[in-house]
C-alpha positions in Angstrom: 0.0 -0.3 -0.1 1.2 3.5 -0.7 1.4 6.1 1.7 0.2 9.5 1.1 2.2 11.6 -1.5 4.1 15.0 -0.2 1.6 15.8 0.5 -4.0 19.2 -5.8 -10.3 25.6 -25.7 -12.3 25.7 -27.7 -11.0 26.2 -31.0 -11.0 29.5 -31.1 -9.9 30.2 -27.8 -6.8 27.8 -28.5 -6.3 29.7 -32.0 -6.1 32.9 -30.0 -3.8 31.5 -27.5 -1.5 30.0 -30.0 -1.4 33.4 -32.1 0.0 35.3 -29.0 2.2 32.9 -28.2 5.9 33.9 -29.0 9.3 31.5 -30.0 11.1 31.6 -26.7 14.2 33.1 -28.4 11.9 36.1 -29.2 12.7 37.7 -25.9 15.7 38.4 -25.1 15.4 37.9 -21.4 15.1 33.8 -21.8 17.8 33.4 -23.4 19.2 30.2 -22.6 16.4 28.9 -20.5 15.6 26.0 -22.5 19.1 24.2 -21.8 18.6 25.1 -18.0 15.0 23.8 -17.9 15.5 21.0 -19.9 18.6 20.0 -17.3 16.0 19.5 -14.5 14.5 16.5 -16.4 18.1 15.0 -15.6 18.9 16.8 -12.5 15.3 15.8 -11.0 15.1 12.3 -12.8 12.0 13.5 -14.2 9.5 12.1 -16.8 8.2 15.8 -18.3 6.6 18.8 -17.7 5.4 22.0 -19.1 5.9 25.4 -19.1 3.9 28.5 -20.1 4.7 32.4 -19.3 2.3 35.0 -19.5 2.9 38.9 -19.6 0.3 41.5 -19.3 -2.4 39.7 -21.8 -0.1 37.5 -24.2 1.5 34.5 -23.9 5.7 35.0 -23.8 6.6 31.7 -23.5 5.4 28.3 -23.9 7.2 24.9 -24.4 7.2 21.2 -23.0 9.9 19.4 -22.1 10.0 15.7 -22.0 7.4 12.8 -22.2 3.8 12.6 -21.1 4.3 8.6 -21.9 7.2 7.7 -20.8 7.1 4.3 -22.0 6.3 4.9 -25.5 8.3 8.3 -25.4 5.2 10.8 -26.0 6.3 14.3 -25.5 5.3 16.8 -23.4 3.4 19.9 -25.2 2.4 23.3 -23.7 -1.4 21.6 -24.3 -0.8 18.1 -22.6 -3.3 17.2 -19.9 -1.5 17.7 -15.9 -3.7 16.9 -12.7 -3.1 20.5 -10.8 -3.9 18.9 -7.3 -4.0 22.1 -5.1 -3.6 24.6 -7.4 -6.7 23.5 -7.7 -8.0 25.6 -4.4 -7.7 29.2 -6.1 -10.7 28.3 -8.3 -12.8 27.5 -5.3 -12.1 30.3 -3.2 -12.6 32.5 -6.3 -16.3 30.6 -7.1 -16.7 32.2 -3.1 -15.8 35.3 -4.2 -18.0 35.6 -6.7 -20.7 34.7 -5.1 -19.8 37.0 -2.6 -19.8 39.8 -4.7 -23.1 38.9 -5.5 -24.2 39.3 -2.2 -25.5 35.5 -2.2 -23.0 35.0 0.8 -20.9 36.5 3.4 -17.1 34.8 4.0 -17.1 36.8 7.6 -20.6 34.5 8.7 -20.0 31.2 10.2 -19.5 28.6 7.6 -22.4 26.2 8.8 -25.1 28.4 8.7 -25.1 27.7 5.0 -24.6 23.7 5.7 -27.4 22.9 8.1 -26.9 20.0 9.6 -23.1 19.5 9.7 -21.2 19.8 12.7 -17.4 20.7 13.5 -16.0 18.8 16.7 -17.3 21.0 19.3 -20.3 23.9 19.5 -17.6 26.5 19.9 -16.2 26.0 16.2 -19.8 25.3 15.2 -20.6 29.0 16.1 -17.1 31.3 15.1 -15.6 28.8 11.6 -16.0 31.6 9.0 -16.0 30.9 5.1 -12.9 33.1 5.2 -11.1 31.1 8.3 -11.7 28.2 6.0 -9.9 29.9 3.1 -7.2 30.7 4.6 -6.2 27.7 6.6 -7.5 29.3 10.4 -10.1 26.9 11.4 -7.7 25.5 14.3 -7.8 21.8 12.6 -5.0 19.8 11.4 -4.5 18.6 8.2 -6.4 15.1 8.8 -5.6 14.0 5.6 -5.6 10.2 6.2 -9.6 10.6 6.5 -10.3 11.8 3.0 -7.0 10.3 0.9 -7.1 6.7 2.4 -10.5 6.0 4.4 -12.5 6.3 1.0 -16.1 7.2 0.9 -19.0 7.3 -1.5 -20.0 11.0 -1.2 -18.9 14.4 -0.1 -21.8 14.8 2.1 -20.7 11.3 4.3 -16.9 12.4 4.3 -18.2 16.2 5.7 -20.2 14.7 8.0 -16.6 13.0 9.6 -15.8 16.3 10.7 -17.3 16.6 13.8 -15.5 13.9 15.0 -11.8 15.5 13.8 -10.3 16.5 16.7 -8.8 20.2 16.8 -5.2 21.2 18.2 -5.4 24.6 17.7 -8.3 27.5 18.8 -9.5 29.5 15.5 -7.5 31.9 14.1 -4.9 31.1 16.5 -2.5 29.5 13.7 -2.0 28.5 10.6 -2.3 24.8 9.5 -3.5 23.7 5.8 -6.6 21.4 5.6 -7.8 20.5 2.3 -11.6 19.4 4.1 -12.2 23.0 4.5 -11.9 23.4 0.7 -14.5 20.8 0.2 -16.5 22.4 2.8 -16.3 25.4 0.6 -17.6 23.2 -2.7 -20.3 22.0 -0.6 -21.8 25.7 0.5 -21.4 26.9 -3.3 -23.5 24.2 -4.3 -26.0 24.6 -1.5 -26.2 28.2 -2.2 -26.7 27.7 -6.2 -28.5 24.8 -6.8 -25.6 23.3 -8.9 -22.3 20.9 -8.8 -19.5 22.8 -7.4 -18.0 21.5 -11.0 -20.8 23.1 -13.2 -20.0 26.2 -11.3 -16.2 26.2 -11.7 -17.2 25.6 -15.4 -20.1 27.8 -15.8 -18.2 30.9 -14.1 -15.2 30.7 -15.3 -13.6 27.7 -17.1 -16.2 28.8 -20.1 -15.5 32.8 -20.2 -11.7 32.2 -20.0 -12.0 28.9 -22.7 -10.6 26.7 -20.2 -12.5 24.1 -22.7 -10.4 21.1 -22.3 -10.0 21.5 -18.6 -11.8 19.2 -16.5 -12.6 17.6 -13.4 -11.7 14.1 -13.3 -9.0 11.6 -14.4 -11.4 9.5 -16.0 -12.2 12.5 -17.8 -8.7 13.4 -18.8 -7.9 9.8 -19.9 -10.1 10.6 -22.7 -8.5 13.9 -24.6 -5.5 12.8 -26.6 -2.9 14.8 -25.2 -2.8 13.8 -21.7 0.0 12.5 -19.4 0.5 10.1 -17.2 1.6 10.2 -13.3 5.2 8.8 -12.4 7.5 8.8 -9.2 11.4 8.1 -8.8 12.1 4.7 -7.7 15.5 3.6 -5.9 16.7 7.2 -6.5 16.9 7.1 -10.5 13.8 4.7 -11.6 11.2 6.7 -13.6 8.2 4.2 -12.5 4.3 4.8 -13.5 2.0 5.7 -11.0 -2.1 4.7 -10.9 -3.9 8.1 -11.0 -5.9 8.7 -7.9 -9.6 10.2 -8.1 -9.9 13.0 -5.7 -13.7 13.4 -7.2 -15.2 13.5 -3.7 -13.0 16.0 -2.8 -12.6 17.6 -5.6 -13.1 21.4 -4.7 -9.6 20.8 -3.0 -7.5 19.4 -5.5 -9.4 18.0 -8.8 -8.9 19.9 -11.6 -6.7 18.8 -14.4 -5.6 21.2 -17.2 -2.7 22.2 -19.6 -0.2 25.0 -19.5 -1.5 27.0 -22.1 -5.4 26.7 -20.5 -3.8 27.9 -17.0 -2.1 31.1 -18.5 -5.8 32.4 -19.4 -6.3 32.1 -15.4 -3.5 33.6 -14.6 -4.0 36.7 -17.2 -7.2 37.0 -15.1 -5.4 37.5 -12.1 -2.6 39.8 -13.4 -5.5 41.9 -15.4 -7.4 43.2 -12.3 -9.9 40.0 -13.1 -10.5 40.8 -16.6 -10.2 38.7 -19.5 -10.4 39.7 -22.9 -12.2 42.7 -21.9 -14.7 40.5 -19.9 -15.2 41.2 -16.0 -14.5 37.4 -14.4 -13.6 38.0 -11.1 -14.2 41.3 -8.5 -11.3 43.7 -8.6 -12.1 43.7 -4.6 -11.6 40.1 -4.1 -8.6 39.7 -6.5 -6.8 42.2 -3.9 -8.6 40.6 -1.1 -7.4 36.7 -2.0 -3.8 38.0 -2.9 -3.2 39.8 0.6 -2.2 38.1 3.4 -4.7 36.6 5.8 -2.8 34.6 7.8 0.8 34.6 8.4 2.6 30.9 8.6 4.4 30.3 11.4 8.3 29.9 10.8 8.1 31.3 7.5 8.8 34.8 7.6 12.2 35.4 8.0 14.9 34.5 5.3 16.6 31.2 5.2 19.1 30.4 2.9 18.6 32.9 0.4 17.9 36.4 2.5 15.8 37.9 -0.6 13.1 35.1 0.1 10.8 35.7 3.1 7.2 36.9 4.6 5.2 34.0 3.9 1.8 34.2 4.2 -1.2 32.4 2.8 -4.5 34.7 1.4 -7.7 33.1 0.1 -5.9 30.2 -1.7 -2.9 31.7 -2.1 0.6 31.7 -1.0 2.1 34.8 -0.5 6.1 35.7 -0.4 8.2 38.3 -1.1 10.8 36.7 -3.8 13.9 38.7 -4.2 12.0 41.8 -3.7 8.7 41.5 -5.8 5.8 40.4 -4.2 5.2 36.7 -5.5 1.8 34.9 -5.5 1.5 31.1 -5.7 0.3 28.0 -5.1 1.7 24.5 -5.6 -0.2 21.2 -6.3 0.8 17.4 -5.5 -1.0 14.6 -5.7 -0.1 10.7 -6.9 2.3 11.2 -9.7 1.6 14.7 -10.5 3.2 18.5 -8.9 2.3 21.9 -10.1 3.3 25.4 -9.3 0.9 28.4 -10.4 1.8 32.1 -9.9 2.1 35.4 -10.7 3.8 38.6 -9.8 1.2 41.5 -9.6 3.1 44.4 -9.8 5.0 43.3 -12.7 2.1 41.8 -14.6 4.1 38.5 -14.9 2.3 35.1 -14.2 4.1 31.6 -14.8 2.6 27.9 -14.8 4.8 24.7 -14.5 3.0 21.5 -14.6 5.3 18.4 -13.5 4.3 14.6 -14.4 6.3 13.6 -11.4 5.4 12.5 -7.3 6.1 15.4 -5.1 8.6 17.0 -7.4 11.0 19.8 -7.2 11.0 20.8 -11.3 7.9 23.4 -10.8 9.3 25.2 -7.7 13.0 25.5 -9.9 11.5 26.2 -13.0 9.4 28.8 -11.6 12.5 30.7 -10.2 14.9 29.9 -13.2 11.9 32.1 -15.3 11.3 34.8 -13.0 14.7 35.4 -12.3 15.4 36.0 -16.0 11.7 37.9 -16.6 12.2 40.0 -13.5 16.0 40.6 -14.7 17.3 39.6 -11.6 21.3 38.4 -11.0 20.5 34.7 -11.7 21.0 32.2 -9.0 22.3 28.9 -10.3 18.9 27.0 -9.4 20.1 23.7 -11.1 23.0 23.2 -8.9 21.1 23.7 -5.5 18.3 21.2 -7.1 21.1 18.5 -7.5 22.9 19.4 -3.9 19.5 19.3 -2.6 19.0 15.9 -3.8 22.2 14.3 -3.0 21.1 15.4 0.4 17.9 14.0 0.6 19.4 10.5 -0.3 21.9 11.0 2.5 19.4 11.8 5.0 17.3 8.6 4.0 20.0 6.6 4.2 20.8 7.8 8.0 17.3 7.8 9.5 16.9 4.1 8.5 20.0 3.8 10.8 18.5 5.6 13.9 14.6 5.3 13.7 14.7 2.4 16.0 16.5 3.6 18.9 14.1 3.7 20.9 12.9 0.1 20.2 12.9 -2.0 23.3 14.5 -5.7 22.1 13.7 -9.2 23.3 9.8 -8.1 23.8 6.7 -10.3 22.6 3.2 -9.2 21.5 1.0 -10.3 24.8 -1.5 -12.2 23.1 -1.3 -14.6 20.3 -1.3 -12.9 16.5 -5.2 -13.9 15.9 -6.3 -12.3 18.9 -5.6 -8.6 17.2 -7.6 -10.1 14.1 -11.0 -7.6 13.5 -12.2 -4.3 12.6 -11.5 -1.3 14.7 -13.5 2.1 13.7 -12.8 6.0 14.1 -16.3 8.1 13.1 -14.1 10.3 11.6 -11.8 8.2 9.7 -13.4 4.6 9.3 -12.4 1.5 9.5 -9.1 -0.3 9.8 -8.8 -4.6 9.2 -6.2 -6.5 11.0 -5.8 -9.9 9.3 -3.4 -12.9 10.1 -2.0 -14.5 7.2 0.3 -17.3 8.0 2.8 -15.6 10.9 2.1 -12.3 10.1 -0.6 -9.5 10.7 -1.7 -7.2 8.3 -3.9 -4.3 7.8 -5.8 -2.9 5.0 -7.6 0.5 5.5 -10.2 0.0 2.4 -11.4 -3.0 -0.3 -9.8 -0.9 -3.0 -6.2 -0.7 -1.4 -3.3 -3.0 -1.0 -2.4 -4.3 2.5 0.4 -3.4 5.2 2.3 -5.7 6.5 2.6 -4.9 10.4 5.9 -5.9 11.9 6.6 -6.6 15.6 8.1 -3.3 16.6 8.0 -4.0 21.0 5.3 -5.3 23.1 2.1 -4.8 21.6 3.4 -2.0 18.8 4.1 -2.9 15.4 5.1 -1.0 12.6 3.5 -0.6 9.3 5.6 -1.6 5.7 4.8 -1.3 2.5 4.6 -4.1 0.0 5.4 -3.7 -3.8 3.2 -5.1 -6.6 5.9 -8.4 -6.4 4.6 -9.1 -2.2 8.1 -8.1 -1.5 7.5 -6.4 2.1 9.5 -3.2 2.6 12.0 -3.8 4.9 12.7 0.2 6.1 9.4 0.5 7.4 7.2 3.8 6.9 7.6 4.6 10.9 4.1 4.5 11.3 3.0 2.3 14.6 0.1 0.9 15.4 -0.4 -0.2 19.1 -2.8 -2.4 20.4 -4.8 -1.8 23.6 -6.7 -4.9 25.5 -9.3 -4.3 28.3 -9.4 -6.0 31.7 -11.1 -9.0 30.3 -7.5 -9.3 28.3 -9.8 -8.7 25.0 -8.2 -6.4 22.3 -10.6 -3.8 22.3 -8.5 -0.5 20.8 -6.2 0.3 17.9 -4.0 3.5 18.2 -3.0 4.9 14.8 -0.8 8.2 14.5 -2.8 9.5 11.3 -2.3 12.8 12.7 1.1 13.6 14.1 0.0 17.1 15.3 -2.2 15.8 17.7 -1.4 15.1 21.4 -2.7 11.3 21.0 -3.0 8.7 18.8 -6.3 8.4 16.9 -8.4 5.5 18.7 -10.2 3.3 16.5 -12.4 0.8 18.5 -13.0 -2.9 17.5 -16.1 -3.9 15.8 -17.3 -7.5 17.0 -18.5 -9.3 13.7 -22.4 -9.2 13.6 -23.6 -12.7 14.1 -26.8 -14.3 12.2 -29.4 -14.6 15.0 -33.3 -15.7 13.5 -35.2 -13.4 14.8 -37.5 -16.0 16.5 -34.4 -16.4 19.0 -34.5 -12.9 19.5 -38.0 -12.8 20.4 -36.8 -15.3 23.5 -34.6 -12.2 25.1 -37.6 -9.8 25.0 -39.3 -9.0 28.3 -39.1 -7.5 32.0 -35.7 -7.8 34.0 -35.1 -6.2 37.6 -32.0 -4.7 38.5 -32.7 -3.9 42.3 -35.7 -2.3 41.8 -35.4 -0.8 38.7 -37.2 -2.9 35.4 -35.0 -2.9 32.7 -36.9 -3.8 29.3 -36.0 -5.4 25.9 -37.8 -5.5 23.2 -37.7 -5.6 19.4 -38.0 -3.1 17.0 -38.3 -5.1 13.4 -35.6 -7.4 13.5 -33.4 -5.2 16.1 -33.4 -6.1 19.7 -33.1 -2.9 21.8 -32.5 -2.5 25.7 -34.0 0.4 27.7 -32.8 1.6 31.5 -34.8 3.7 33.2 -33.3 6.9 33.1 -31.4 6.5 29.9 -32.1 6.5 26.5 -32.9 2.6 24.4 -30.1 1.2 23.1 -29.8 -0.7 19.8 -28.1 -3.8 20.4 -26.0 -5.8 17.9 -25.6 -9.5 17.9 -21.9 -11.1 18.3 -22.7 -14.7 19.3 -22.8 -16.8 22.6 -26.0 -15.0 23.5 -24.2 -11.7 24.1 -24.9 -8.3 22.0 -23.0 -5.3 21.8 -24.4 -2.0 22.4 -24.4 -0.6 19.4 -23.6 3.4 20.1 -21.6 2.2 23.5 -18.1 1.1 23.2 -16.9 -1.2 25.6 -20.6 -2.1 27.0 -22.1 -5.3 26.4 -25.1 -7.7 27.4 -25.4 -11.1 27.6 -28.5 -12.9 28.0 -28.0 -16.6 30.7 -30.0 -19.2 29.9 -31.6 -22.6 32.0 -31.8 -25.3 29.2 -34.3 -23.3 26.7 -35.2 -20.7 29.0 -33.8 -16.8 29.3 -33.3 -16.4 33.0 -31.1 -13.2 33.6 -29.1 -10.4 31.7 -25.7 -9.6 32.6 -24.6 -5.6 31.6 -20.7 -6.1 30.8 -19.4 -2.7 31.4 -16.2 -0.8 32.0 -16.9 -0.1 35.8 -18.3 -3.5 36.7 -20.8 -6.6 35.9 -24.2 -5.8 36.3 -27.1 -8.6 36.9 -30.6 -8.7 36.4 -33.4 -11.4 37.0 -36.3 -11.8 34.0 -39.5 -11.4 35.8 -41.6 -14.1 35.2 
């Protein structure tokens, strides 16, 4: 199983763009840039990428490098479609800006006032988190990316309903923390207000007016195009390997757009021309100004680091903002399986640059943008090619060294407290989903979803196991992932919790609760359990609703039960609570409540 990557024309319009596109050698500022960009392919072991540069209302440079299909050696062009990942976010925010301009919503009202029926983790968050907070990543929620990336769900509605179970780690507006789910919420607000899907809204309000006819929202649709790219990764530091596409439909507003360098050029022209494209108003100027202005400071990124003239990183509305070598830079990257992107502009210079690559977690977009920006802005060039080579060498060395030290806290000579079969079962978290643990031969395997591959659980120490990937040939990765899962058992010795470190910024790992398998019990048998039971002076009632057995204790809500076999039932909404019926011959005589705070028996009233 793979882990989350580091971690987003109509003929007339196409012809118009091509007519404005200059040969790369006609602009003296870009002399020699082709060779520098081409070198990135070798430096980064990349399959291919595409670039477009716009100045004012023209494309001044557009070119493809390398291959969109590495096996068949099909070349990348400026019209090749790539997944742009989180560069989608600026489109979603722009839609919200358009709706706010029309008076359909306010960016500063509580977001959930537009989405009745949904909730955050607590009432304070419900009442205070605004749409603007969502747009600028300052809600107090950490990423919780595993919730949408690995634990698949069939609809946006079901994914949104997980929000109330996702724990914050900060107060609202206290700290900047990137969160993709907040962009899903924005898309759903737009759908609620307009009665149209997020996709239709983006298409009608942005893509069509900009002539972005080939830009689309799903990897399935992208693959129907004659000029699309596959995604790739680098294995063993040098081998270019094709990756599977990742379907982002459910969380589309956060990153599902696929587009080309030439079509994104029209989007950039709109931003550097105060919201206008070909003389038409697309985005409100007031929104442009707000979106490209800092809304939240990004911690630890204000001061210069290696380069003294790159600093002051903050976040606007769907855009990162910084000072790049004395120039105001607005940019957003995108990363999703097999693809990386950078879409950026320099408003004071009327300059825009887009770089789309087909390499997973790639440095290509960032360095290609810098190489181009230095020349277009007529800055003293930095040897970015040398820097990227040096960074890659260091990254390889760090990976090798990290493998030597990551087991330093392992306690050797320990064993699991139970037989491996005792750890098997399904474990559930309402904000994520189900993790299944299965034993195969002499090992444990972890599976998150039916369509996902398993991961091997290697014993680390005591009841702690480390997840390890398995390749297509079934070979287990010996280096491990660093993800350690801990099993907990109750006072009866039964394993009931799986602690999963899927959101590292929280103080404690996420708790997944054991879900007993539902036993098949005939309705005629269930009816034998019904009746009145006396618990001291209190009367406990057991009754049927349809084919489901319920238990009612005075002063408490009724409890739905789930049969697990051997006359035992779990209380569906109370973790760790069970009831067991006692029989004498064929007659039910008692009900015993098995609770964390003790065991209580009630006798059936004759």
